[in-house]
C-alpha distance (Angstrom), angle and dihedral (degrees) to the residues before:
residue distance angle dihedral
M1 . . .
N2 3.81 . .
H3 3.74 118.2 .
P4 3.85 114.9 -118.4
S5 3.75 91.3 -121.6
N6 3.79 89.7 57.4
D7 3.83 90.6 52.9
R8 3.78 90.9 51.7
R9 3.80 91.1 49.7
M10 3.83 91.2 50.5
G11 3.81 91.3 47.4
G12 3.79 91.0 50.6
L13 3.81 91.1 48.4
G14 3.83 91.1 51.7
A15 3.78 90.7 51.6
L16 3.79 90.8 50.6
V17 3.82 91.0 50.9
L18 3.80 91.5 50.4
I19 3.80 91.4 49.9
A20 3.78 90.6 49.6
V21 3.80 92.4 51.0
I22 3.82 91.5 50.3
L23 3.80 91.6 49.1
M24 3.81 91.2 49.9
Y25 3.82 100.4 42.3
G26 3.79 105.8 16.0
W27 3.77 129.2 -118.6
P28 3.83 111.2 -41.9
V29 3.78 112.0 -102.1
V30 3.80 121.3 -142.7
A31 3.82 112.3 -150.2
A32 3.80 111.4 -112.0
P33 3.79 116.9 -129.0
V34 3.79 114.3 -97.8
P35 3.83 105.1 -99.0
R36 3.78 116.3 -119.3
G37 3.75 114.6 -122.1
A38 3.76 128.9 -126.0
P39 3.79 132.5 -136.6
P40 3.82 115.1 -95.9
I41 3.77 118.4 -84.4
G42 3.79 109.6 -99.9
S43 3.80 95.3 25.1
T44 3.80 120.3 135.9
R45 3.77 121.8 -116.5
A46 3.81 114.6 -129.7
F47 3.80 140.7 163.3
V48 3.79 119.9 -128.1
T49 3.81 110.5 -129.1
Q50 3.80 98.5 171.7
V51 3.80 141.7 9.1
V52 3.79 106.8 -141.7
D53 3.80 95.5 -175.9
G54 3.77 138.6 -39.3
D55 3.81 96.1 -60.6
T56 3.81 103.8 25.0
I57 3.80 129.2 68.3
R58 3.79 138.1 169.2
V59 3.78 118.7 -131.8
R60 3.77 140.8 -178.5
I61 3.78 116.6 -129.5
G62 3.77 108.1 -173.8
T63 3.80 102.8 -51.0
T64 3.82 94.7 -23.9
T65 3.81 126.0 94.4
E66 3.81 118.1 -147.8
T67 3.79 137.6 178.1
V68 3.82 113.2 -130.9
R69 3.79 127.3 -158.1
L70 3.82 112.8 -159.0
I71 3.81 113.2 -121.7
G72 3.81 118.7 -123.3
V73 3.80 94.6 10.3
D74 3.78 134.8 103.6
T75 3.79 123.2 178.9
P76 3.81 127.9 -172.8
E77 3.81 113.7 -83.0
V78 3.80 122.4 -99.4
V79 3.81 104.8 156.0
D80 3.82 104.9 42.7
P81 3.85 103.1 116.1
R82 3.84 90.3 -154.8
K83 3.79 94.2 60.4
P84 3.80 139.5 46.5
V85 3.79 119.4 -109.1
Q86 3.79 107.3 -78.0
C87 3.76 128.4 -130.0
Y88 3.83 112.3 -72.7
G89 3.81 91.0 1.3
R90 3.77 94.5 123.4
E91 3.79 92.8 46.7
A92 3.82 91.4 50.2
S93 3.81 91.6 50.0
A94 3.79 91.0 47.6
R95 3.81 91.0 51.3
T96 3.79 93.3 50.5
K97 3.78 89.4 47.6
A98 3.78 91.6 51.0
L99 3.81 90.6 50.5
L100 3.78 101.4 40.7
D101 3.79 116.3 13.5
Q102 3.82 112.7 118.9
Q103 3.79 90.2 -3.6
T104 3.79 133.0 127.9
V105 3.83 108.8 -115.7
Y106 3.77 138.7 172.9
L107 3.79 121.3 -125.3
E108 3.79 121.2 -148.2
A109 3.80 123.1 -167.3
D110 3.82 126.4 -146.4
S111 3.82 117.6 -145.9
T112 3.81 90.5 -151.9
Q113 3.81 91.7 63.6
G114 3.80 103.2 43.2
D115 3.77 125.7 -120.7
R116 3.82 99.7 -86.0
D117 3.79 139.6 13.9
R118 3.80 127.6 -128.9
Y119 3.76 90.9 -80.9
R120 3.82 91.2 54.8
R121 3.78 92.1 -110.3
L122 3.81 116.3 148.6
L123 3.82 111.7 -111.9
R124 3.77 108.6 -138.8
Y125 3.78 149.8 148.6
V126 3.81 107.0 -120.8
W127 3.81 116.9 -141.5
S128 3.77 127.0 -171.8
A129 3.80 120.2 -126.6
D130 3.81 89.8 -99.0
G131 3.80 94.0 52.5
I132 3.81 103.6 -96.2
D133 3.81 117.3 148.2
T134 3.82 102.7 -129.6
N135 3.80 93.2 -168.3
L136 3.81 90.7 57.8
L137 3.78 91.8 43.2
L138 3.81 92.4 56.9
I139 3.79 92.4 51.4
R140 3.80 94.3 44.8
G141 3.79 90.9 50.6
G142 3.78 93.0 52.1
Y143 3.79 95.1 -112.3
A144 3.81 95.3 114.9
F145 3.77 143.7 27.2
E146 3.79 122.8 -121.9
Y147 3.79 105.8 -106.7
T148 3.78 127.9 -164.3
Y149 3.78 116.5 -170.3
A150 3.83 116.3 -160.7
V151 3.82 97.5 -47.3
P152 3.84 134.6 28.5
Y153 3.80 116.5 -91.7
R154 3.79 128.2 -142.1
F155 3.82 98.7 -94.3
Q156 3.78 97.3 35.1
Q157 3.79 96.7 120.4
A158 3.82 93.3 48.8
Y159 3.80 90.6 48.7
K160 3.80 92.2 48.6
A161 3.81 89.7 50.7
A162 3.80 89.8 50.0
Q163 3.81 90.2 51.6
A164 3.80 90.8 49.6
S165 3.80 89.4 51.6
A166 3.82 92.7 49.5
R167 3.78 91.7 47.0
S168 3.80 93.9 48.6
A169 3.80 91.1 49.5
Q170 3.83 91.4 43.3
R171 3.77 91.5 -128.4
G172 3.80 122.9 172.0
L173 3.81 113.4 -33.1
W174 3.80 90.0 9.8
S175 3.78 92.7 65.0
P176 3.82 116.6 108.3
N177 3.83 85.0 -133.8
T178 3.80 92.4 61.5
C179 3.81 122.2 24.0
A180 3.80 102.2 -31.7
G181 3.80 88.4 -138.9
V182 3.82 94.8 -58.8
G183 3.78 107.4 169.2
V184 3.77 98.4 38.5
A185 3.84 90.5 114.0
T186 3.78 88.0 73.7
K187 3.79 90.7 59.8
T188 3.79 104.3 54.2
R189 3.74 138.4 37.4
T190 3.81 91.2 -140.6
A191 3.80 88.5 73.9
T192 3.82 93.1 60.3
R193 3.78 113.0 159.2
T194 3.82 121.2 -137.9
P195 3.82 127.3 -157.2
T196 3.78 117.2 -91.2
P197 3.80 106.4 -104.1
T198 3.82 118.2 -115.9
R199 3.77 124.1 -137.8
T200 3.78 92.2 -91.3
A201 3.78 96.7 42.0
T202 3.77 132.1 73.9
A203 3.78 122.0 -132.0
T204 3.80 113.8 -84.2
P205 3.83 113.2 -118.1
A206 3.80 112.2 -114.5
G207 3.80 110.5 -97.2
A208 3.81 94.5 19.7
V209 3.81 118.4 150.8
S210 3.80 124.8 -153.9
A211 3.80 131.9 -168.2
A212 3.80 89.7 -102.6
S213 3.80 96.7 45.0
A214 3.81 98.0 43.5
P215 2.93 128.2 156.7
C216 3.82 87.3 20.4
V217 3.76 129.2 62.9
I218 3.81 115.7 -96.0
G219 3.79 109.5 -81.8
Q220 3.77 96.2 22.3
I221 3.78 123.4 123.4
K222 3.82 118.2 -114.7
G223 3.78 120.9 -136.6
N224 3.79 119.8 -162.8
R225 3.78 105.6 -138.5
T226 3.77 92.1 -157.9
S227 3.81 100.2 51.2
L228 3.84 95.3 24.5
I229 3.79 89.1 -133.5
Y230 3.79 120.8 133.9
H231 3.81 125.4 -147.0
L232 3.80 127.8 -151.0
P233 3.82 119.0 -138.5
S234 3.81 87.9 -107.2
G235 3.82 92.8 51.4
A236 3.81 124.8 115.3
Y237 3.82 93.5 -120.7
Y238 3.79 99.4 37.4
A239 3.82 97.4 102.8
K240 3.80 91.4 41.7
T241 3.80 93.6 55.2
K242 3.81 103.9 89.2
L243 3.82 107.3 128.5
T244 3.81 127.8 74.9
V245 3.78 89.6 4.0
Q246 3.79 129.8 168.4
C247 3.80 116.9 -165.8
F248 3.79 124.8 -140.2
D249 3.77 133.6 -173.2
T250 3.83 95.2 -149.3
E251 3.79 140.3 18.0
R252 3.78 88.5 -117.3
A253 3.76 91.0 61.7
A254 3.81 91.6 48.6
V255 3.80 92.8 50.0
H256 3.79 90.8 45.7
A257 3.78 89.2 54.8
G258 3.79 91.1 54.4
Y259 3.81 102.2 -96.4
R260 3.80 127.9 131.5
R261 3.78 128.4 -147.3
S262 3.79 120.8 -96.7
S263 3.80 113.1 -113.1
R264 3.84 89.8 -135.9
């Protein structure tokens, strides 16, 4: 049987050891739980009734049903009747459905983008109930391209960084086993295509502008903002289209922006 004085000495020794450890290494820190986010102030609560494709959803706001186009995001096509299903389109739609279908979400507008597009779809950032930016999540996961229409939007830099991360890690549509990033040329002017030189012509310097292509770069498609008709470089009205012009790298980008092809 231990003597009480021995117990006291052992207890005092333990306390001294504990104090020494604290002095040497500091007070032990317990990791705090990661705080859950919250939807942005001023956002509108809605319920997702249908996922149309990777970047378009239908929602119910009160008693009103609206179609919503996600800002800053472009996923491969799956529902355009004029085109076949594009690479990784089904996967992107499935991911959006898994994230949003039959869920309560919060819709945030961006004054730089306007309230609606040409098809009367609401233009919005879509946030989950716990404050996750779904638009950003799709890009970061490699399910969508970053997409800037006409003018920069509020979160453009964050979305571009997310795309760079997905591309570097070869996630989703950036993987060489899926699409290897095919389609990115429609998302950035830096990927401008130039015509293939003929035997009698020299290669056109990247970014060059000719009298016929102005104000666009040679090889780009011209979209007339007034008529919403786009003209190919070989078209009859291409050189004549110079005012209120929007330039596109591909026909897909022009159609996605709401333009239709010129008949001549």
